[in-house]
MDTraj code that builds the backbone (N, CA, C; nanometers):
import mdtraj as md
import numpy as np

residues = "MET ARG ASN THR TYR PHE THR SER TYR PHE PRO LEU ILE THR ILE LEU LEU PHE SER THR SER LEU SER ILE ALA THR VAL MET ILE VAL ILE ASP TYR LEU GLN VAL LEU GLY ILE TYR ASP GLY MET LEU GLU PHE PHE SER ASN ASN GLY ILE ARG LEU ALA LEU PHE THR VAL PHE ALA LEU LEU TYR PHE MET VAL PHE SER ALA LEU LYS LEU ILE ALA ASN THR ILE THR GLU LEU SER LEU LEU PHE PHE SER LYS ASP VAL ALA GLY GLU ASN LEU THR GLN ILE ARG GLY GLY SER ALA PHE TYR LEU ILE GLY GLY ALA ILE SER LEU ILE ALA ILE GLN TYR PRO LEU ALA ILE ILE GLY ILE PHE LEU VAL ALA THR ILE PHE TYR PHE VAL TYR ILE VAL TYR LYS ILE SER SER SER LEU THR SER ALA SER LEU ILE GLY LEU VAL LEU PHE HIS VAL LEU VAL TRP PHE THR PHE ILE LEU GLY THR LEU TYR LEU CYS PHE ARG LEU TYR ASN SER ILE MET ALA SER LEU PRO VAL".split()
xyz = np.array([
    [0.0845, -0.1179, 0.0000],
    [0.0000, 0.0000, 0.0000],
    [0.0893, 0.1247, 0.0000],
    [0.0626, 0.2122, -0.0894],
    [0.1412, 0.3347, -0.1023],
    [0.0868, 0.4425, -0.0100],
    [0.1759, 0.5122, 0.0581],
    [0.1360, 0.6186, 0.1487],
    [0.0882, 0.7388, 0.0676],
    [-0.0280, 0.7908, 0.1019],
    [-0.0865, 0.9021, 0.0267],
    [-0.0078, 1.0317, 0.0436],
    [0.0734, 1.0394, 0.1483],
    [0.1494, 1.1612, 0.1748],
    [0.2905, 1.1567, 0.1171],
    [0.3212, 1.0535, 0.0394],
    [0.4557, 1.0376, -0.0156],
    [0.4970, 1.1561, -0.1023],
    [0.4036, 1.2097, -0.1779],
    [0.4357, 1.3194, -0.2697],
    [0.4112, 1.4568, -0.2094],
    [0.3844, 1.4654, -0.0803],
    [0.3495, 1.5938, -0.0200],
    [0.4655, 1.6917, -0.0161],
    [0.5880, 1.6440, -0.0205],
    [0.7033, 1.7337, -0.0182],
    [0.7503, 1.7726, -0.1583],
    [0.6953, 1.7146, -0.2612],
    [0.7358, 1.7460, -0.3987],
    [0.7209, 1.8945, -0.4332],
    [0.6099, 1.9605, -0.3966],
    [0.5978, 2.1030, -0.4319],
    [0.7085, 2.1897, -0.3723],
    [0.7462, 2.1651, -0.2479],
    [0.8530, 2.2445, -0.1871],
    [0.9852, 2.2225, -0.2594],
    [1.0175, 2.0973, -0.2885],
    [1.1424, 2.0690, -0.3601],
    [1.1373, 2.1299, -0.4996],
    [1.0227, 2.1226, -0.5641],
    [1.0073, 2.1808, -0.6978],
    [1.0281, 2.3313, -0.6949],
    [0.9678, 2.3978, -0.5985],
    [0.9835, 2.5432, -0.5859],
    [1.1298, 2.5777, -0.5628],
    [1.1972, 2.5005, -0.4790],
    [1.3397, 2.5245, -0.4541],
    [1.4240, 2.5023, -0.5795],
    [1.3925, 2.3991, -0.6566],
    [1.4696, 2.3706, -0.7785],
    [1.4515, 2.4804, -0.8836],
    [1.3262, 2.5164, -0.9106],
    [1.3024, 2.6213, -1.0097],
    [1.3570, 2.7558, -0.9623],
    [1.3434, 2.7863, -0.8334],
    [1.3970, 2.9118, -0.7804],
    [1.5489, 2.9154, -0.7929],
    [1.6129, 2.8046, -0.7643],
    [1.7588, 2.7979, -0.7741],
    [1.8056, 2.8156, -0.9173],
    [1.7443, 2.7448, -1.0094],
    [1.7893, 2.7545, -1.1485],
    [1.7649, 2.8933, -1.2059],
    [1.6485, 2.9513, -1.1786],
    [1.6221, 3.0863, -1.2286],
    [1.7101, 3.1907, -1.1598],
    [1.7402, 3.1701, -1.0325],
    [1.8275, 3.2642, -0.9607],
    [1.9687, 3.2626, -1.0169],
    [2.0211, 3.1456, -1.0415],
    [2.1558, 3.1356, -1.0987],
    [2.1594, 3.2010, -1.2362],
    [2.0580, 3.1732, -1.3187],
    [2.0526, 3.2337, -1.4522],
    [2.0406, 3.3858, -1.4425],
    [1.9592, 3.4350, -1.3508],
    [1.9414, 3.5794, -1.3353],
    [2.0679, 3.6455, -1.2838],
    [2.1379, 3.5807, -1.1911],
    [2.2631, 3.6365, -1.1393],
    [2.3648, 3.6520, -1.2521],
    [2.3730, 3.5528, -1.3383],
    [2.4678, 3.5613, -1.4505],
    [2.4326, 3.6781, -1.5424],
    [2.3052, 3.6975, -1.5689],
    [2.2618, 3.8075, -1.6553],
    [2.2880, 3.9421, -1.5882],
    [2.2536, 3.9539, -1.4603],
    [2.2716, 4.0806, -1.3883],
    [2.4195, 4.1174, -1.3784],
    [2.5049, 4.0196, -1.3525],
    [2.6489, 4.0486, -1.3448],
    [2.7016, 4.0937, -1.4799],
    [2.6551, 4.0333, -1.5874],
    [2.6956, 4.0791, -1.7205],
    [2.6538, 4.2246, -1.7436],
    [2.5294, 4.2589, -1.7055],
    [2.4833, 4.3975, -1.7205],
    [2.5625, 4.4935, -1.6325],
    [2.5926, 4.4521, -1.5116],
    [2.6719, 4.5377, -1.4231],
    [2.8119, 4.5608, -1.4784],
    [2.8697, 4.4602, -1.5426],
    [3.0015, 4.4766, -1.6037],
    [2.9952, 4.5681, -1.7250],
    [2.8899, 4.5546, -1.8043],
    [2.8734, 4.6410, -1.9214],
    [2.8549, 4.7861, -1.8789],
    [2.7786, 4.8074, -1.7729],
    [2.7536, 4.9429, -1.7242],
    [2.8705, 4.9998, -1.6448],
    [2.9679, 4.9166, -1.6104],
    [3.0855, 4.9626, -1.5375],
    [3.0646, 4.9731, -1.3873],
    [2.9563, 4.9203, -1.3371],
    [2.9251, 4.9276, -1.1942],
    [2.9937, 4.8147, -1.1171],
    [3.0154, 4.7037, -1.1840],
    [3.0662, 4.5843, -1.1168],
    [3.2053, 4.6075, -1.0569],
    [3.2927, 4.6787, -1.1290],
    [3.4273, 4.7042, -1.0770],
    [3.4222, 4.7886, -0.9500],
    [3.3309, 4.8839, -0.9434],
    [3.3148, 4.9639, -0.8234],
    [3.2615, 4.8822, -0.7076],
    [3.1771, 4.7864, -0.7374],
    [3.1237, 4.6993, -0.6327],
    [3.2319, 4.6088, -0.5756],
    [3.3296, 4.5718, -0.6592],
    [3.4377, 4.4847, -0.6138],
    [3.5270, 4.5522, -0.5100],
    [3.5222, 4.6846, -0.5014],
    [3.5998, 4.7553, -0.3992],
    [3.5411, 4.7344, -0.2602],
    [3.4118, 4.7051, -0.2528],
    [3.3452, 4.6885, -0.1237],
    [3.3156, 4.5423, -0.0900],
    [3.2925, 4.4610, -0.1921],
    [3.2583, 4.3199, -0.1717],
    [3.3492, 4.2335, -0.2574],
    [3.3631, 4.1088, -0.2175],
    [3.4375, 4.0140, -0.3009],
    [3.3465, 3.9671, -0.4152],
    [3.4071, 3.9058, -0.5131],
    [3.3321, 3.8545, -0.6275],
    [3.2279, 3.7532, -0.5797],
    [3.2700, 3.6607, -0.4942],
    [3.1762, 3.5598, -0.4436],
    [3.0703, 3.6224, -0.3529],
    [3.1063, 3.7273, -0.2807],
    [3.0089, 3.7959, -0.1955],
    [2.8986, 3.8618, -0.2769],
    [2.9373, 3.9237, -0.3877],
    [2.8368, 3.9859, -0.4758],
    [2.7455, 3.8798, -0.5354],
    [2.8052, 3.7714, -0.5828],
    [2.7252, 3.6632, -0.6419],
    [2.6311, 3.6013, -0.5390],
    [2.6809, 3.5808, -0.4183],
    [2.5980, 3.5209, -0.3132],
    [2.4839, 3.6148, -0.2735],
    [2.5127, 3.7437, -0.2611],
    [2.4084, 3.8397, -0.2246],
    [2.3008, 3.8466, -0.3335],
    [2.3431, 3.8538, -0.4595],
    [2.2460, 3.8574, -0.5693],
    [2.1659, 3.7274, -0.5757],
    [2.2347, 3.6146, -0.5566],
    [2.1641, 3.4855, -0.5592],
    [2.0595, 3.4793, -0.4492],
    [2.0935, 3.5254, -0.3300],
    [1.9996, 3.5216, -0.2178],
    [1.8768, 3.6072, -0.2457],
    [1.8988, 3.7260, -0.2983],
    [1.7859, 3.8158, -0.3281],
    [1.6950, 3.7555, -0.4348],
    [1.7553, 3.7069, -0.5442],
    [1.6725, 3.6510, -0.6520],
    [1.6080, 3.5189, -0.6120],
    [1.6779, 3.4367, -0.5331],
    [1.6193, 3.3101, -0.4873],
    [1.4969, 3.3371, -0.4004],
    [1.5074, 3.4355, -0.3133],
    [1.3935, 3.4707, -0.2292],
    [1.2773, 3.5245, -0.3129],
    [1.3082, 3.6076, -0.4095],
    [1.2053, 3.6630, -0.4972],
    [1.1346, 3.5529, -0.5758],
    [1.2122, 3.4650, -0.6391],
    [1.1514, 3.3564, -0.7169],
    [1.0766, 3.2584, -0.6274],
    [1.1289, 3.2329, -0.5077],
    [1.0591, 3.1448, -0.4139],
    [0.9215, 3.2015, -0.3800],
    [0.9153, 3.3312, -0.3564],
    [0.7860, 3.3935, -0.3254],
    [0.6904, 3.3872, -0.4444],
    [0.7424, 3.4104, -0.5644],
    [0.6568, 3.4066, -0.6832],
    [0.6019, 3.2659, -0.7059],
    [0.6889, 3.1647, -0.7004],
    [0.6432, 3.0281, -0.7235],
    [0.5504, 2.9796, -0.6121],
    [0.5756, 3.0224, -0.4895],
    [0.4865, 2.9853, -0.3794],
    [0.3479, 3.0470, -0.3994],
    [0.3455, 3.1716, -0.4412],
    [0.2166, 3.2370, -0.4673],
    [0.1443, 3.1696, -0.5836],
    [0.2170, 3.1343, -0.6886],
    [0.1545, 3.0653, -0.8017],
    [0.0990, 2.9290, -0.7606],
    [0.1705, 2.8586, -0.6739],
    [0.1204, 2.7295, -0.6261],
    [-0.0072, 2.7476, -0.5445],
    [-0.0087, 2.8486, -0.4602],
    [-0.1280, 2.8759, -0.3802],
    [-0.2473, 2.9098, -0.4699],
    [-0.2243, 2.9925, -0.5695],
    [-0.3314, 3.0293, -0.6631],
    [-0.3774, 2.9076, -0.7420],
    [-0.2823, 2.8259, -0.7886],
    [-0.3173, 2.7069, -0.8667],
    [-0.3976, 2.6075, -0.7836],
    [-0.3578, 2.5864, -0.6585],
    [-0.4346, 2.4954, -0.5723],
    [-0.5760, 2.5476, -0.5486],
    [-0.5873, 2.6774, -0.5286],
    [-0.7189, 2.7360, -0.5060],
    [-0.8063, 2.7206, -0.6301],
    [-0.7502, 2.7462, -0.7460],
    [-0.8269, 2.7333, -0.8707],
    [-0.8678, 2.5882, -0.8932],
    [-0.7773, 2.4950, -0.8670],
    [-0.8089, 2.3535, -0.8862],
    [-0.9203, 2.3093, -0.7922],
    [-0.9079, 2.3448, -0.6659],
    [-1.0111, 2.3025, -0.5707],
    [-1.1440, 2.3734, -0.5956],
    [-1.1386, 2.4973, -0.6401],
    [-1.2616, 2.5685, -0.6738],
    [-1.3290, 2.5064, -0.7951],
    [-1.2500, 2.4676, -0.8948],
    [-1.3090, 2.4038, -1.0125],
    [-1.3679, 2.2679, -0.9770],
    [-1.3037, 2.1960, -0.8847],
    [-1.3617, 2.0689, -0.8410],
    [-1.4897, 2.0917, -0.7615],
    [-1.4948, 2.1989, -0.6854],
    [-1.6171, 2.2327, -0.6122],
    [-1.7320, 2.2588, -0.7091],
    [-1.7038, 2.3313, -0.8163],
    [-1.8087, 2.3672, -0.9120],
    [-1.8508, 2.2509, -1.0012],
    [-1.7571, 2.1674, -1.0431],
    [-1.7869, 2.0726, -1.1504],
    [-1.7827, 1.9249, -1.1106],
    [-1.7287, 1.8922, -0.9940],
    [-1.7179, 1.7523, -0.9541],
    [-1.8296, 1.7162, -0.8570],
    [-1.8722, 1.5919, -0.8646],
    [-1.9731, 1.5430, -0.7707],
    [-1.9061, 1.4730, -0.6524],
    [-1.7756, 1.4711, -0.6494],
    [-1.6999, 1.4072, -0.5424],
    [-1.7029, 1.4966, -0.4183],
    [-1.7616, 1.4478, -0.3110],
    [-1.7678, 1.5266, -0.1875],
    [-1.6669, 1.4782, -0.0839],
    [-1.6068, 1.3613, -0.1067],
    [-1.5134, 1.3037, -0.0093],
    [-1.3690, 1.3487, -0.0344],
    [-1.3416, 1.4088, -0.1469],
    [-1.2066, 1.4546, -0.1758],
    [-1.1180, 1.3499, -0.2398],
    [-1.1784, 1.2493, -0.2992],
    [-1.0988, 1.1442, -0.3644],
    [-1.0257, 1.1982, -0.4875],
    [-1.0862, 1.2956, -0.5549],
    [-1.0196, 1.3530, -0.6725],
    [-0.8889, 1.4215, -0.6342],
    [-0.8871, 1.4886, -0.5208],
    [-0.7637, 1.5540, -0.4759],
    [-0.6549, 1.4522, -0.4465],
    [-0.6929, 1.3383, -0.3919],
    [-0.5965, 1.2323, -0.3646],
    [-0.5432, 1.1745, -0.4951],
    [-0.6302, 1.1631, -0.5952],
    [-0.5889, 1.1064, -0.7238],
    [-0.4895, 1.1958, -0.7989],
    [-0.5046, 1.3271, -0.7871],
    [-0.4203, 1.4165, -0.8670],
    [-0.2911, 1.4547, -0.7955],
    [-0.2720, 1.4083, -0.6737],
    [-0.1540, 1.4446, -0.5969],
    [-0.0243, 1.3997, -0.6640],
    [-0.0260, 1.2874, -0.7306],
    [0.0934, 1.2342, -0.7958],
    [0.1405, 1.3182, -0.9139],
    [0.0562, 1.4087, -0.9613],
    [0.0938, 1.4937, -1.0746],
    [0.2054, 1.5911, -1.0425],
    [0.2313, 1.6120, -0.9144],
    [0.3406, 1.7027, -0.8771],
    [0.4763, 1.6478, -0.9185],
    [0.4818, 1.5199, -0.9540],
    [0.6077, 1.4613, -1.0029],
    [0.6496, 1.5252, -1.1350],
    [0.5540, 1.5716, -1.2153],
    [0.5886, 1.6399, -1.3408],
    [0.6686, 1.7669, -1.3125],
    [0.6240, 1.8422, -1.2123],
    [0.6971, 1.9630, -1.1753],
    [0.8329, 1.9294, -1.1144],
    [0.8397, 1.8221, -1.0371],
    [0.9663, 1.7815, -0.9766],
    [1.0676, 1.7444, -1.0842],
    [1.0246, 1.6699, -1.1828],
    [1.1133, 1.6334, -1.2941],
    [1.1526, 1.7590, -1.3717],
    [1.0574, 1.8483, -1.3960],
    [1.0870, 1.9738, -1.4649],
    [1.1858, 2.0589, -1.3875],
    [1.1715, 2.0635, -1.2547],
    [1.2648, 2.1389, -1.1719],
    [1.4054, 2.0823, -1.1789],
    [1.4167, 1.9495, -1.1811],
    [1.5479, 1.8861, -1.1930],
    [1.6096, 1.9148, -1.3296],
    [1.5298, 1.9106, -1.4335],
    [1.5799, 1.9399, -1.5679],
    [1.6192, 2.0866, -1.5795],
    [1.5481, 2.1743, -1.5082],
    [1.5788, 2.3172, -1.5172],
    [1.7182, 2.3493, -1.4642],
    [1.7700, 2.2683, -1.3730],
    [1.9063, 2.2904, -1.3240],
    [2.0096, 2.2677, -1.4331],
    [1.9759, 2.1850, -1.5305],
    [2.0659, 2.1606, -1.6428],
    [2.0671, 2.2803, -1.7375],
    [1.9563, 2.3528, -1.7432],
    [1.9390, 2.4620, -1.8397],
    [1.9659, 2.5990, -1.7794],
    [2.0535, 2.6101, -1.6778],
    [2.0732, 2.7397, -1.6125],
    [2.1384, 2.8424, -1.7034],
    [2.1987, 2.8002, -1.8098],
    [2.2585, 2.8942, -1.9043],
    [2.1530, 2.9614, -1.9926],
    [2.0330, 2.9047, -1.9945],
    [1.9276, 2.9518, -2.0852],
    [1.7990, 2.9809, -2.0065],
    [1.7798, 3.1050, -1.9615],
    [1.6598, 3.1369, -1.8819],
    [1.5284, 3.1097, -1.9541],
    [1.5248, 3.1322, -2.0844],
    [1.4006, 3.1041, -2.1587],
    [1.3713, 2.9548, -2.1621],
    [1.4751, 2.8733, -2.1623],
    [1.4548, 2.7283, -2.1575],
    [1.3956, 2.6866, -2.0235],
    [1.4372, 2.7526, -1.9161],
    [1.3817, 2.7217, -1.7838],
    [1.2328, 2.7556, -1.7808],
    [1.1976, 2.8695, -1.8363],
    [1.0563, 2.9082, -1.8432],
    [0.9790, 2.8092, -1.9303],
    [1.0399, 2.7684, -2.0408],
    [0.9775, 2.6688, -2.1278],
    [0.9566, 2.5355, -2.0575],
    [1.0555, 2.4939, -1.9793],
    [1.0433, 2.3691, -1.9027],
    [0.9294, 2.3805, -1.8025],
    [0.9189, 2.4950, -1.7380],
    [0.8095, 2.5163, -1.6430],
    [0.6736, 2.5090, -1.7134],
    [0.6622, 2.5710, -1.8303],
    [0.5350, 2.5683, -1.9039],
    [0.5006, 2.4280, -1.9526],
    [0.6009, 2.3528, -1.9985],
    [0.5767, 2.2146, -2.0418],
    [0.5321, 2.1290, -1.9233],
    [0.5973, 2.1457, -1.8081],
    [0.5566, 2.0712, -1.6881],
    [0.4133, 2.1076, -1.6487],
    [0.3775, 2.2348, -1.6641],
    [0.2416, 2.2785, -1.6326],
    [0.1399, 2.2129, -1.7253],
    [0.1709, 2.2058, -1.8530],
    [0.0799, 2.1423, -1.9488],
    [0.0642, 1.9937, -1.9180],
    [0.1763, 1.9248, -1.8909],
    [0.1682, 1.7826, -1.8555],
    [0.0871, 1.7625, -1.7270],
    [0.1071, 1.8502, -1.6299],
    [0.0327, 1.8401, -1.5040],
    [-0.1169, 1.8593, -1.5280],
    [-0.1522, 1.9570, -1.6097],
    [-0.2925, 1.9833, -1.6372],
    [-0.3571, 1.8657, -1.7106],
    [-0.2873, 1.8099, -1.8090],
    [-0.3394, 1.6932, -1.8809],
    [-0.3553, 1.5756, -1.7843],
    [-0.2593, 1.5590, -1.6953],
    [-0.2666, 1.4517, -1.5955],
    [-0.3887, 1.4691, -1.5051],
    [-0.4118, 1.5911, -1.4600],
    [-0.5276, 1.6176, -1.3740],
    [-0.6578, 1.5853, -1.4473],
    [-0.6680, 1.6326, -1.5686],
    [-0.7907, 1.6086, -1.6453],
    [-0.8103, 1.4593, -1.6682],
    [-0.7021, 1.3874, -1.6979],
    [-0.7122, 1.2437, -1.7209],
    [-0.7550, 1.1701, -1.5934],
    [-0.6959, 1.2067, -1.4804],
    [-0.7232, 1.1359, -1.3556],
    [-0.8658, 1.1569, -1.3057],
    [-0.9182, 1.2778, -1.3219],
    [-1.0519, 1.3042, -1.2668],
    [-1.1627, 1.2925, -1.3708],
    [-1.1272, 1.2620, -1.4947],
    [-1.2294, 1.2543, -1.6002],
    [-1.3297, 1.1422, -1.5747],
    [-1.2884, 1.0373, -1.5051],
    [-1.3809, 0.9272, -1.4799],
    [-1.4927, 0.9658, -1.3827],
    [-1.4684, 1.0680, -1.3009],
    [-1.5711, 1.1078, -1.2042],
    [-1.6497, 1.2307, -1.2492],
    [-1.6301, 1.2730, -1.3739],
    [-1.6993, 1.3905, -1.4255],
    [-1.7814, 1.3535, -1.5483],
    [-1.8896, 1.4262, -1.5691],
    [-1.9638, 1.4116, -1.6939],
    [-1.8899, 1.4893, -1.8028],
    [-1.9296, 1.4716, -1.9244],
    [-1.8645, 1.5433, -2.0347],
    [-1.8795, 1.6941, -2.0198],
    [-1.9974, 1.7371, -1.9824],
    [-2.0207, 1.8807, -1.9641],
    [-1.9376, 1.9347, -1.8478],
    [-1.9275, 1.8590, -1.7394],
    [-1.8470, 1.9017, -1.6248],
    [-1.6991, 1.9079, -1.6603],
    [-1.6537, 1.8130, -1.7400],
    [-1.5134, 1.8116, -1.7822],
    [-1.4814, 1.9325, -1.8696],
    [-1.5706, 1.9644, -1.9613],
    [-1.5516, 2.0835, -2.0454],
    [-1.5560, 2.2092, -1.9591],
    [-1.6483, 2.2141, -1.8642],
    [-1.6561, 2.3281, -1.7738],
    [-1.5298, 2.3442, -1.6908],
    [-1.4745, 2.2333, -1.6413],
    [-1.3524, 2.2378, -1.5623],
    [-1.2356, 2.2907, -1.6439],
    [-1.2205, 2.2403, -1.7649],
    [-1.1105, 2.2851, -1.8519],
    [-1.1278, 2.4327, -1.8865],
    [-1.2483, 2.4726, -1.9243],
    [-1.2727, 2.6130, -1.9583],
    [-1.2533, 2.7041, -1.8376],
    [-1.2922, 2.6567, -1.7194],
    [-1.2733, 2.7358, -1.5990],
    [-1.1248, 2.7634, -1.5756],
    [-1.0434, 2.6600, -1.5852],
    [-0.8984, 2.6770, -1.5676],
    [-0.8404, 2.7718, -1.6718],
    [-0.8766, 2.7493, -1.7960],
    [-0.8208, 2.8323, -1.9040],
    [-0.8630, 2.9775, -1.8868],
    [-0.9897, 3.0011, -1.8586],
    [-1.0380, 3.1384, -1.8443],
    [-0.9786, 3.2088, -1.7224],
    [-0.9676, 3.1389, -1.6104],
    [-0.9125, 3.2020, -1.4904],
    [-0.7652, 3.2369, -1.5117],
    [-0.6878, 3.1432, -1.5664],
    [-0.5448, 3.1727, -1.5877],
    [-0.5244, 3.2785, -1.6949],
    [-0.6066, 3.2747, -1.8004],
    [-0.5972, 3.3762, -1.9054],
    [-0.6269, 3.5140, -1.8481],
    [-0.7325, 3.5233, -1.7683],
    [-0.7682, 3.6513, -1.7057],
    [-0.6596, 3.6977, -1.6091],
    [-0.6056, 3.6061, -1.5316],
    [-0.5006, 3.6398, -1.4358],
    [-0.3758, 3.6926, -1.5059],
    [-0.3315, 3.6226, -1.6091],
    [-0.2109, 3.6636, -1.6814],
    [-0.2347, 3.7937, -1.7563],
    [-0.3492, 3.8044, -1.8231],
    [-0.3803, 3.9267, -1.8974],
    [-0.3938, 4.0460, -1.8029],
    [-0.4595, 4.0278, -1.6903],
    [-0.4725, 4.1363, -1.5925],
    [-0.3380, 4.1787, -1.5359],
    [-0.2515, 4.0828, -1.5070],
    [-0.1186, 4.1148, -1.4554],
    [-0.0362, 4.1904, -1.5587],
    [-0.0405, 4.1458, -1.6834],
    [0.0325, 4.2165, -1.7893],
    [-0.0219, 4.3579, -1.8090],
    [-0.1533, 4.3726, -1.8035],
    [-0.2141, 4.5039, -1.8177],
    [-0.1667, 4.5981, -1.7075],
    [-0.1662, 4.5492, -1.5842],
    [-0.1191, 4.6320, -1.4730],
    [0.0284, 4.6683, -1.4872],
    [0.1086, 4.5757, -1.5347],
    [0.2517, 4.6042, -1.5553],
    [0.2706, 4.7111, -1.6623],
    [0.1958, 4.6999, -1.7725],
    [0.2065, 4.8014, -1.8780],
    [0.1577, 4.9378, -1.8298],
    [0.0495, 4.9393, -1.7534],
    [0.0001, 5.0667, -1.6992],
    [0.1022, 5.1297, -1.6045],
    [0.1633, 5.0489, -1.5224],
    [0.2650, 5.0977, -1.4302],
    [0.3864, 5.1499, -1.5065],
    [0.4293, 5.0764, -1.6073],
    [0.5417, 5.1189, -1.6895],
    [0.5112, 5.2516, -1.7593],
    [0.3933, 5.2621, -1.8179],
    [0.3551, 5.3849, -1.8876],
    [0.3458, 5.5036, -1.7921],
    [0.2964, 5.4810, -1.6732],
    [0.2876, 5.5922, -1.5767],
    [0.4259, 5.6358, -1.5303],
    [0.5170, 5.5417, -1.5160],
    [0.6544, 5.5782, -1.4786],
    [0.7211, 5.6551, -1.5908],
    [0.7031, 5.6086, -1.7132],
    [0.7646, 5.6787, -1.8279],
    [0.7039, 5.8164, -1.8483],
    [0.5745, 5.8310, -1.8225],
    [0.5089, 5.9602, -1.8393],
    [0.5536, 6.0597, -1.7311],
    [0.5934, 6.0094, -1.6167],
    [0.6319, 6.0990, -1.5087],
    [0.7783, 6.1426, -1.5162],
    [0.8552, 6.0794, -1.6023],
    [0.9959, 6.1180, -1.6164],
    [1.0090, 6.2529, -1.6879],
    [1.0956, 6.3395, -1.6383],
    [1.1138, 6.4669, -1.7074],
    [1.1991, 6.4475, -1.8329],
    [1.1389, 6.4643, -1.9460],
    [1.2108, 6.4453, -2.0729],
    [1.2190, 6.5757, -2.1496],
])
top = md.Topology()
chain = top.add_chain()
for i, resn in enumerate(residues, 1):
    res = top.add_residue(resn, chain, resSeq=i)
    for name in ("N", "CA", "C"):
        top.add_atom(name, md.element.get_by_symbol(name[0]), res)
traj = md.Trajectory(xyz[None], top)
């Protein structure tokens, strides 16, 4: 008999793996920009090379950890809300069935450590893991849903994430435009 809590630590390890790989990639990019701008040599007068890298890694790792943790919280809420709306399962068996899907993210996080030289590849790996996870969820719970409920569940996920991403991009563009408009030119 397999323990149902075996995969409960996968999300934390996944968040740590993706945060680490993106942090290392971001540190490399930021150091290159600092060298191009001529700031890096001035920083070396106050900190060692490894000290600068460690400080930047810590800041970016914390930032990415917070972002991925928030995304996981939002994703869990959306998944459970969609199951509330479209599933007839009241005992929570569907949640137990889809728990193993976190292995897709764990594998993606491990692969992302190989791709630290390519930040876009890390993002691509994350998106591919997300697609595999979503297909896995739909496959696992499809037996307990009617066809209409399954279509509703898929559309609910797509619409909520589309709205979330579009709204976030809109706010970023508005913020950028307001900052640019306020600059004295």
